Residue, then its C-alpha position, 0 to 999 in steps of 0.5 A: q790044705t794046712w795043719q794049722p787051726l783055722t781062726s774064727f775069721e777064716i771060718e766065717t770067710l769060708r762059710t760066706r765064700g767071702i774070699l771070692s767076692e768082688t769086694r774082697l778081691k778088690s781090697a786085696t788087690l789094693s793092699h797088694l799095690a800098697d805093699e809094693l809101693l811101701n817096699e819102693d819107699k813111695f810112702p804117700a801112695a802106699r798110704d792112699y792105696a792102703k786107705a782105699a783097701i780098708e774103705t773097700d773092705p774094713k776087714n782087710f787085716a793086712a791093709y791096717t799094718i801097711l797103713v800104719s807103716a806108710s803113715a808113720r813114714c809120712g810123718a803121721e802123729s801118734k794120735e793118727l796111728d792110734a786111731i788106725y789101730k783102734s779102727g782095726y781093733v773095732a773092725f775085728a771085734n767079733y773075731p777074738e784071734l784077730s782083734t787080739q793080734m791087732l790090739n797087741l800091735y797097738r800095745e807094742n806101739l804104746i810100749a815103744r812110746k813108753r806108755a806100757k801101763e796104758a798098753d797093759a790096761l787095754f789088754d786087761t780090759h780086753i782079756k776080761h771080755l774074752f774070758r766071758a765070751n771065750p775062756q778057753l781062747a782067753c787062757r791061750m791068749i794070756s799065755g803069750e803075754l804073761d812074761g811082759l805083763l808081770t815084768r812091767m808090774h811093780g812088786d811081787a804083791e801086784r804080781m801075785a794078785f794078778c796071777s790069783s785073779l787070772i786063775r780065778k777067772g779060768a777056774k771053770i776051764p781047769s785044764e786050759c787054766v793050768k796049762y796056759v796060765a798057772i804053769p807059765a806064771a810059775k815058770y816066770f818066777a822060777q826062771k828068776d830063781e824065785f821058787k817061793n813065789a813059783v810055789k805060791v802061784l801053783k798053790y792058787a791053782e791046786p784046787i782046780a788042778k784036781h779037775a784038769d785032764r790027766i796030761a795037764a794034772g801030771e804036768f802040774a804035779h811035776f812042776r809043783d814037786e820040782y819048785e817045792a824042792a827048789a824052794k826047800q833047798e833055798r830055805n835051807a841055804a838061807n838058814s845055814e847062812k844065819p849066824k848062830h848065837k850061843n847063850k852065855k851063862k852068867r857067872s855068879a859073883 
């Protein structure tokens, strides 16, 4: 008994009583052995047991992460590691929480190899599909990735276009869009003292905020007022620093 929300994969496992199946138990045992061997620095054996666990049950999430670690320690090339991540992503395609988690592990690997643009393109494609299939979950998923995605973009024009696009995608679910997309995006700019941009992001979401629930709408109004006041103060400070030019009267000859 936990108070954590169940993922769609966990619900399916409980429904089919998969956790008690012989296949699931065998795969879990193999991945447990693989993990023990990995901790003992027996990398080739850990890799082989992790492969066997996945062959027994392609939906053994833990086995993929063990296989990546063991294969990397065995000197596997990047293409081989990419193939493991991709196979894991495909295996959990019908379970958005786990497929997103697998994709993010793959993206972290790409970013570490200085392939951030490729990583972000993969996430962009994934989130588009997720918005169509499960927009509420898509908003929650994008929230945790916003800072990294926006940081890696080139210039405010690209960032603003991205935020505007996300808010349009989430317009049908105003409360989730306001809470998990618009406000976090505005906070990103506010934390950089770019209050003008923070206000602009909230302006994109203002029409849908009117249809959000009371809590989300109240939170939206709070940040909008705070950032508008900060932006106004920013403008006033900038204007006060401008040099004042006095008109000089021409003397007649």
